[in-house]
N, C-alpha and C positions, 0 to 999 in steps of 0.2 A: 665816155659816158658810161654811166650805170644806171641801169633799166632797176627802178626801185619800186615800182606799181602803176597801176592805171586809174585815170580818174572814170567815174561811172558811165561816160560815153565811150571808153575804149581808149583814148589818148594816153600816151606814156608818161608818165613822170618819172624823171630824169636826173640824178646829181652830176654837175658838169665840174670835173675836175680844173678846168681851165676858166673857172668863173674869176671876175675882176673883183668879187669878195664876198664876203659869206653869206652875204644876202642874196646873191646872184648863184648860189650852187643849184638849188632844186628850181626845175623847170619845167613846163610842162610841153610837150610837142604835139605837132597834128601826126595822126596816126598814120597815114598814108605817105605822107615823106619820112617818117622815122623807117615804115617799113620799107619803102625804097632804098634808103640808105644801107639799113642793116641787110638785106637780101642782095642787094650789090657790091655791098663792102666782104661781106663773110660768106656768102650762099647761105645764110640762114643759122649759122651757128652759133650756138650760145650756151654758157656755164651755168649752171642753178646751184647756189651757195644758199645754203640753208641750216639750219642748228640742225641736230642728228635727232631732234624729238619731233620733229613738224616732216610729216609724211608727205611725200609728192602726191599729186593727185592720180587716180586711177589712168591708165595708159589708153589712148584712143585704140581704133580699131586699124589705125595706121601704122605699118610696120616700121615707120621712122623714127619713131618714139623712144 
């Protein structure tokens, strides 16, 4: 799964490489189910892939940024 964005309500928009056809690749999931699977499977690890000219948002006060 590749997280490609969020809906206005905060639900994840995902690209599923195992979709049976091109029309089924883009999916919107339930935010709570996605978070449970992500946290349980990786402990919350994420890779941010972005073009070099797109800045990251400012870091929050949390030290784990």
